C-alpha positions in Angstrom: -23.8 -4.4 5.6 -22.9 -3.2 9.0 -19.6 -2.9 10.4 -20.0 -5.8 12.3 -21.2 -7.8 9.7 -18.5 -7.1 7.5 -15.9 -7.7 10.1 -17.1 -11.3 10.7 -17.8 -12.3 6.8 -14.2 -10.6 6.1 -12.5 -12.7 8.6 -14.3 -15.8 8.1 -13.9 -15.8 4.5 -17.8 -15.1 3.1 -18.3 -12.2 1.2 -18.7 -9.0 1.7 -20.1 -5.8 0.0 -16.4 -4.0 0.7 -13.5 -5.1 3.1 -13.6 -3.3 6.1 -11.8 0.4 5.9 -8.7 0.2 8.5 -5.9 1.8 7.5 -4.0 2.3 10.9 -3.7 4.2 14.1 -2.0 7.2 14.7 -0.4 7.3 18.4 -0.1 10.7 20.0 3.1 12.2 18.8 2.3 11.1 15.2 -1.1 12.7 15.8 0.8 15.9 17.1 3.2 15.4 14.0 0.2 15.4 11.2 -1.5 18.6 12.4 1.9 20.3 11.3 1.3 18.8 8.0 -2.7 20.1 7.4 -4.5 17.9 9.8 -6.3 20.1 11.2 -6.4 21.0 15.3 -9.9 19.8 16.1 -12.0 17.4 15.2 -11.4 13.8 14.8 -8.5 12.6 12.4 -10.5 9.4 10.9 -13.3 11.6 10.1 -11.1 14.0 8.6 -9.3 11.7 6.7 -12.6 10.3 5.3 -14.0 13.3 4.3 -11.0 14.0 2.1 -10.9 11.3 0.3 -14.9 10.9 -0.2 -15.7 8.0 1.6 -19.1 8.1 3.1 -18.0 5.5 6.1 -20.9 4.0 7.8 -20.2 4.2 11.1 -21.8 2.0 13.9 -25.6 3.6 14.7 -26.0 1.7 18.2 -23.7 3.1 21.4 -20.7 1.8 22.2 -21.0 -0.5 25.5 -18.1 -1.2 27.8 -19.1 -4.5 29.2 -17.0 -3.9 32.3 -15.5 -6.8 32.9 -12.3 -6.3 35.0 -9.6 -8.9 33.8 -6.4 -7.0 35.5 -5.3 -6.6 39.1 -7.7 -5.2 41.9 -6.4 -3.6 43.8 -3.7 -1.6 41.4 -0.2 -0.8 42.8 0.1 3.4 43.3 1.6 5.1 39.8 3.9 7.4 41.1 7.3 8.9 40.3 10.4 7.8 42.5 13.0 10.0 40.7 13.6 12.8 38.3 17.2 13.5 37.4 16.9 16.2 35.3 15.8 14.4 31.8 14.3 10.8 33.1 11.8 9.6 35.8 11.9 6.5 37.7 8.4 5.4 38.1 6.2 2.7 39.3 3.4 2.0 36.7 0.2 0.2 38.0 1.4 -3.4 37.4 4.2 -2.7 40.1 6.6 -2.3 37.8 10.2 0.2 38.3 11.1 1.5 35.1 12.5 4.7 33.6 11.1 6.6 31.0 11.3 10.3 29.5 10.2 12.7 31.4 8.9 13.7 28.2 5.8 11.2 29.2 4.9 10.6 32.6 3.5 7.8 34.4 -0.1 7.3 32.6 1.4 7.2 29.1 2.2 3.4 30.9 -1.0 2.3 31.2 -2.4 1.9 27.3 -0.3 2.5 24.3 -1.1 6.0 23.7 2.4 6.6 22.4 5.7 5.1 21.7 7.7 4.7 25.1 10.6 3.6 25.5 11.6 2.1 29.2 14.4 0.8 30.8 13.1 -1.8 33.1 14.4 -1.9 36.7 12.3 -4.3 39.0 9.4 -6.3 38.1 6.8 -6.9 40.7 7.1 -11.0 41.0 11.3 -11.3 41.6 10.3 -14.2 44.7 7.6 -16.9 46.2 6.3 -14.7 48.4 5.8 -11.8 45.5 4.2 -14.0 43.6 1.7 -15.0 46.7 0.8 -11.7 47.4 0.2 -10.6 43.2 -2.1 -13.7 43.2 -4.3 -11.7 45.7 -4.7 -8.9 43.3 -6.4 -11.7 40.8 -9.3 -12.6 43.1 -12.5 -13.0 40.8 -14.6 -11.7 43.9 -12.5 -8.4 44.0 -15.3 -5.3 44.4 -14.8 -3.8 40.5 -14.1 -7.1 38.8 -17.5 -6.8 37.4 -19.8 -3.6 37.5 -23.3 -4.0 39.2 -25.0 -3.3 35.8 -23.3 -6.0 34.1 -26.3 -7.8 33.1 -27.7 -4.8 31.7 -24.5 -3.6 29.9 -25.0 -7.1 28.2 -28.3 -7.0 26.7 -27.6 -3.2 25.5 -24.9 -5.0 23.5 -26.5 -7.2 22.3 -28.4 -4.9 19.9 -25.0 -3.8 18.6 -24.1 -3.3 14.9 -20.1 -2.8 15.9 -17.6 -5.9 16.8 -17.5 -6.2 20.3 -14.4 -7.7 21.8 -13.3 -8.8 25.0 -9.4 -8.7 25.2 -6.9 -10.9 27.4 -3.5 -10.5 28.2 -1.8 -14.1 26.7 0.2 -16.2 29.6 3.5 -15.4 27.6 2.5 -11.8 27.8 0.9 -12.0 31.3 3.9 -13.8 32.8 6.1 -11.4 31.7 4.5 -8.7 33.5 4.7 -10.1 36.4 8.3 -11.4 35.9 10.0 -9.4 33.6 11.2 -11.0 29.7 14.8 -11.5 31.0 13.3 -12.8 34.3 10.5 -15.2 33.0 13.0 -16.6 29.9 15.4 -17.6 33.2 12.6 -19.4 35.3 11.7 -21.2 31.8 15.2 -22.7 32.0 16.2 -22.8 35.3 12.5 -23.7 37.4 10.3 -24.5 35.2 7.8 -25.9 37.5 7.2 -22.3 38.8 6.4 -21.0 35.2 3.5 -23.8 35.3 2.4 -22.8 38.6 1.6 -19.3 37.3 0.7 -20.7 33.7 -2.0 -22.0 35.2 -3.4 -19.8 37.6 -3.6 -17.6 34.9 -5.2 -20.0 32.8 -7.7 -20.4 35.6 -8.1 -17.1 35.8 -8.7 -16.1 32.6 -11.2 -19.3 31.9 -13.2 -18.6 35.0 -13.6 -14.6 33.7 -14.4 -15.9 30.5 -17.1 -18.4 31.6 -19.0 -15.7 33.6 -18.7 -13.1 30.6 -20.0 -15.8 28.3 -22.9 -16.9 30.1 -24.6 -13.5 29.3 -23.4 -12.4 25.7 -21.0 -14.1 23.2 -18.7 -11.4 21.8 -17.8 -11.0 18.2 -14.1 -11.4 19.0 -11.7 -12.8 21.8 -8.5 -11.0 21.6 -5.3 -12.4 22.9 -2.5 -9.8 23.7 0.9 -12.4 23.4 4.0 -10.3 21.9 6.0 -13.0 22.1 8.9 -12.9 18.6 11.9 -11.2 17.5 12.4 -9.8 13.8 13.4 -13.0 12.9 12.6 -16.1 15.8 10.1 -16.7 18.1 11.2 -15.5 22.0 10.9 -19.2 23.1 10.9 -22.7 21.5 8.1 -24.4 20.1 8.6 -27.3 23.0 8.4 -24.4 25.4 5.1 -22.7 23.7 3.7 -25.8 23.7 4.2 -26.6 27.6 3.6 -22.9 28.6 1.3 -21.0 26.3 -0.9 -23.9 24.5 -3.1 -24.9 27.5 -3.9 -21.3 27.7 -4.6 -21.2 24.1 -6.7 -24.4 23.9 -9.2 -23.6 26.8 -10.2 -20.1 26.2 -10.3 -20.9 22.6 -13.0 -23.9 23.1 -14.8 -21.7 26.1 -15.4 -18.8 23.2 -16.0 -20.9 20.2 -18.8 -22.8 22.3 -20.7 -19.9 23.3 -20.6 -18.8 19.3 -17.4 -16.5 18.7 -16.4 -16.8 16.0 -12.6 -14.9 15.9 -10.5 -15.8 18.2 -7.7 -13.1 17.5 -4.1 -13.3 18.4 -2.0 -10.4 18.3 1.9 -10.4 18.4 4.9 -8.3 17.0 7.8 -10.0 15.4 8.0 -12.8 13.2 5.2 -15.3 13.5 6.2 -17.8 11.2 7.0 -20.8 14.0 4.2 -20.0 15.8 0.8 -20.1 13.8 0.8 -23.6 13.2 0.9 -23.9 17.1 -1.8 -20.9 17.1 -4.1 -23.2 14.1 -3.6 -25.9 16.3 -4.8 -24.5 19.6 -8.1 -22.9 17.5 -6.8 -19.6 17.0 -8.1 -18.6 13.5 -6.8 -14.7 13.2 -3.4 -13.1 13.4 -2.1 -9.3 13.5 -0.1 -7.1 13.1 2.1 -9.6 10.7 4.8 -7.0 10.3 6.7 -6.9 7.6 10.1 -5.7 9.3 10.1 -8.9 11.1 9.9 -11.1 7.9 6.4 -12.0 8.0 5.2 -12.9 4.5 1.8 -13.0 4.1 1.6 -14.5 0.9 3.6 -17.2 2.0 1.5 -17.6 5.0 -1.4 -17.7 2.6 0.2 -20.5 0.9 0.8 -22.9 3.9 -2.0 -22.2 5.9 -5.1 -21.2 3.3 -8.5 -20.4 5.3 -7.2 -22.1 8.3 -5.8 -18.7 9.3 -7.0 -14.6 8.4 -5.1 -11.5 8.8 -5.3 -8.1 10.0 -2.9 -5.5 8.8 -0.1 -6.5 7.6 1.2 -3.4 5.6 4.4 -2.6 5.5 5.2 1.4 7.4 8.0 1.6 5.6 6.8 1.9 2.6 3.6 3.7 4.0 6.6 6.7 4.9 8.1 6.7 1.9 4.8 6.8 -0.4 4.7 7.2 -4.1 6.3 3.8 -5.9 7.1 2.1 -3.1 3.3 1.9 -1.4 1.7 1.3 -4.7 4.3 -1.7 -4.8 3.8 -2.9 -1.4 -0.3 -2.9 -2.0 0.4 -4.5 -4.7 2.5 -7.5 -3.1 -0.6 -8.3 -1.0 -3.5 -7.9 -3.3 -3.5 -11.5 -3.5 -4.3 -12.0 -0.2 -6.7 -9.0 -0.3 -8.9 -11.2 -3.4 -8.8 -14.3 -1.8 -10.7 -13.3 0.9 -9.6 -13.8 5.4 -7.4 -10.1 5.5 -8.3 -6.8 6.7 -5.4 -4.7 5.3 -3.8 -1.8 7.5 -0.6 -0.5 8.6 1.4 -3.4 10.2 1.7 -2.1 13.9 1.0 1.9 15.3 1.3 4.7 12.5 4.7 5.9 13.2 5.6 9.4 12.9 7.8 9.1 9.7 4.6 8.9 7.9 3.6 12.4 7.2 0.2 13.0 7.1 -0.2 13.3 2.9 1.9 9.8 2.7 -0.8 8.7 4.8 -3.7 10.6 2.8 -1.7 8.9 -0.5 -1.5 5.1 1.1 -5.1 5.4 2.1 -6.7 6.2 -0.9 -4.7 3.7 -2.1 -6.3 1.4 0.5 -9.8 2.4 0.0 -9.8 1.8 -3.9 -8.3 -2.0 -2.9 -11.2 -2.8 -0.6 -14.2 -0.9 -2.4 -14.7 2.3 -0.6 -13.9 4.4 -3.7 
């Protein structure tokens, strides 16, 4: 089986030759630590890991294609440092947020999750109706650069893939939080829900229109929805608010994707998702990650409650990985029933932190490789 075939089969409860080997993904600071603990300074860490374990990992052979459809704001805000106090920067990121970060990082670290960057929010780009009207102009479907000139050709090349093709979008909670800030959004949900309805409907229409254009040319293998909306033990908003502000988007986008033949609708949310899974299933979503163990997510309980209506990715406790030894063996024993039942690609339940040493990661990865059929 190719990685693409194996991934789709594993997450749709079909037989596989081996479960995809996805132990987890370190960020920059973790890699820097590993390079002091035995990981070579040169070369790809994953290739070194598989060589160390003796795994003949079958990488995709077809060239990776970036479809180039841009769901972000156009034009972006200027990235700049506004102030430096000797240990912290006050910066503006490309989304228009003003925030404070340690000066061990620079503003480029806010474009993507290259590392674990703590920030203090100072101002968000939508704090008034005037801000909102200006923001909407950055999400015009006809903006230059929204789709590359060779989009059709890229889609044709991608049809020959043997890897998993993913289209990623921000969910409504995630996107409105980026506009208004977490506190600002939650206050609006209570004090001015009509405004939240308006922003959510705008985002629903924008993403749907983008997806319709993509899906006319190609059916990806996965629609990935980023929607961090849970704390350690509870969702960030009530089920009633979730139904009102989020489910219309999820339901519409999922229906579009499934009608085009997309097999995987993957919802990403940190925190405790037990209250949210039933709403995701109702919306047509069939994969959940990262299933953080420290947030009281019990994957065995979820499988008992939801059966084959929900598949999972990740879900291995990073704290047990750091401890190694019997702790990680016990952790893999804990998830073994769900692994055996299918619909689960196990791996670290978020980015791999620096307290997971390279020797501990190699130990864990070897155990995981045996569990998933690679050794």
